[in-house]
Each structure stands twice: as C-alpha cells, then as structure tokens.
PATI-452258 format. One record per residue (C-alpha): chain; y negated, x, z; residue in one letter; residue number from 1. Coordinates in nm, 4 decimals, padded with zeros to 6 digits, always signed. Example, Ala and Ser with C-alpha at 12.3 -4.5 7.8 and 13.67 -1.06 7.14 Angstrom:
REM PATI-452258
+-------+----------+----------+----------+-----+-----+
: chain :        v :        u :        w : res :   n :
+-------+----------+----------+----------+-----+-----+
:     A : +00.4500 : +01.2300 : +00.7800 :   A :   1 :
:     A : +00.1060 : +01.3670 : +00.7140 :   S :   2 :
+-------+----------+----------+----------+-----+-----+
END
This chain:
REM PATI-452258
+-------+----------+----------+----------+-----+-----+
: chain :        v :        u :        w : res :   n :
+-------+----------+----------+----------+-----+-----+
:     A : -14.2404 : +21.6085 : +22.2562 :   M :   1 :
:     A : -13.9221 : +21.5012 : +22.0778 :   I :   2 :
:     A : -13.7870 : +21.1440 : +22.0778 :   E :   3 :
:     A : -13.4120 : +21.1099 : +22.1207 :   H :   4 :
:     A : -13.2150 : +20.7855 : +22.1135 :   Q :   5 :
:     A : -12.9327 : +20.7442 : +22.3654 :   F :   6 :
:     A : -12.7161 : +20.4711 : +22.5190 :   T :   7 :
:     A : -12.7345 : +20.3926 : +22.8898 :   C :   8 :
:     A : -12.3954 : +20.4702 : +23.0489 :   P :   9 :
:     A : -12.4307 : +20.1614 : +23.2733 :   Y :  10 :
:     A : -12.5700 : +19.8732 : +23.0643 :   C :  11 :
:     A : -12.5048 : +20.0263 : +22.7169 :   F :  12 :
:     A : -12.8562 : +19.9456 : +22.5952 :   E :  13 :
:     A : -13.0046 : +20.1769 : +22.3348 :   S :  14 :
:     A : -13.3135 : +20.3593 : +22.4640 :   E :  15 :
:     A : -13.5512 : +20.6372 : +22.3622 :   L :  16 :
:     A : -13.6145 : +20.9440 : +22.5769 :   K :  17 :
:     A : -13.9147 : +21.1715 : +22.5245 :   L :  18 :
:     A : -13.8092 : +21.5341 : +22.5647 :   I :  19 :
:     A : -14.0383 : +21.8325 : +22.6187 :   D :  20 :
:     A : -13.9171 : +22.0867 : +22.3616 :   F :  21 :
:     A : -14.0909 : +22.3765 : +22.5405 :   S :  22 :
:     A : -13.8218 : +22.3724 : +22.8146 :   V :  23 :
:     A : -13.4945 : +22.5018 : +22.6690 :   K :  24 :
:     A : -13.2556 : +22.3852 : +22.9430 :   S :  25 :
:     A : -13.3209 : +22.0608 : +23.1304 :   Q :  26 :
:     A : -13.1363 : +21.8715 : +23.4045 :   N :  27 :
:     A : -13.3002 : +21.5692 : +23.5671 :   F :  28 :
:     A : -13.2345 : +21.2178 : +23.6958 :   I :  29 :
:     A : -13.4283 : +20.9097 : +23.5805 :   E :  30 :
:     A : -13.3639 : +20.5394 : +23.6196 :   D :  31 :
:     A : -13.2622 : +20.3306 : +23.3194 :   C :  32 :
:     A : -13.5606 : +20.1300 : +23.1930 :   E :  33 :
:     A : -13.3383 : +19.8223 : +23.1501 :   V :  34 :
:     A : -13.0912 : +19.8107 : +23.4416 :   C :  35 :
:     A : -13.2660 : +20.0560 : +23.6813 :   C :  36 :
:     A : -12.9496 : +20.2578 : +23.7539 :   N :  37 :
:     A : -12.9915 : +20.6370 : +23.7917 :   P :  38 :
:     A : -12.8948 : +20.8455 : +23.4882 :   I :  39 :
:     A : -12.8390 : +21.2218 : +23.4992 :   E :  40 :
:     A : -12.9648 : +21.3974 : +23.1873 :   F :  41 :
:     A : -12.8430 : +21.7402 : +23.0743 :   N :  42 :
:     A : -13.0313 : +21.8644 : +22.7685 :   I :  43 :
:     A : -13.0271 : +22.1950 : +22.5810 :   E :  44 :
:     A : -13.2773 : +22.2859 : +22.3088 :   L :  45 :
:     A : -13.3028 : +22.5736 : +22.0651 :   Q :  46 :
:     A : -13.5887 : +22.6388 : +21.8209 :   N :  47 :
:     A : -13.7327 : +22.2907 : +21.8865 :   G :  48 :
:     A : -13.4029 : +22.1095 : +21.8162 :   F :  49 :
:     A : -13.1648 : +21.9384 : +22.0578 :   I :  50 :
:     A : -12.8328 : +22.1256 : +22.0669 :   T :  51 :
:     A : -12.6766 : +21.9273 : +22.3547 :   A :  52 :
:     A : -12.7648 : +21.5920 : +22.5115 :   F :  53 :
:     A : -12.5733 : +21.4138 : +22.7891 :   E :  54 :
:     A : -12.6721 : +21.0952 : +22.9717 :   A :  55 :
:     A : -12.4219 : +21.0380 : +23.2549 :   M :  56 :
:     A : -12.3575 : +20.8002 : +23.5434 :   K :  57 :
:     A : -12.4120 : +20.9336 : +23.8943 :   L :  58 :
:     A : -12.0674 : +20.8735 : +24.0444 :   D :  59 :
+-------+----------+----------+----------+-----+-----+
END
C-alpha cells in the first residue's frame, strides 16, 4: 500500500489515502473522513508510483 496526501474538495482538510499499488487504474467513491461528503477518486499508477491522482466533488 502507498500513502498519498490529498485535500478534500469540500472541506479543504488535508487527509491521507491508502492506495493499493497492485491495481494500475483505479476509480472509486469514498466519503471524506472529516465532512462525510462523497469524493470521487481517479488514480493511475505505474511501476509502484502514482502518475495521476484526482479527488473530485460529485456534482
């Protein structure tokens, strides 16, 4: 697992997300741990490194 710091697009709190590096392309929705709003994550990995990371509002 890889830890990646990001900012919630709703409450702007800094958070850590654990990412499974064995899955190269990931798209999922999880609630913010602080404000409980749903965040859509789009993550791309290559050779165990994050090449793209988006945390977006569901609008």
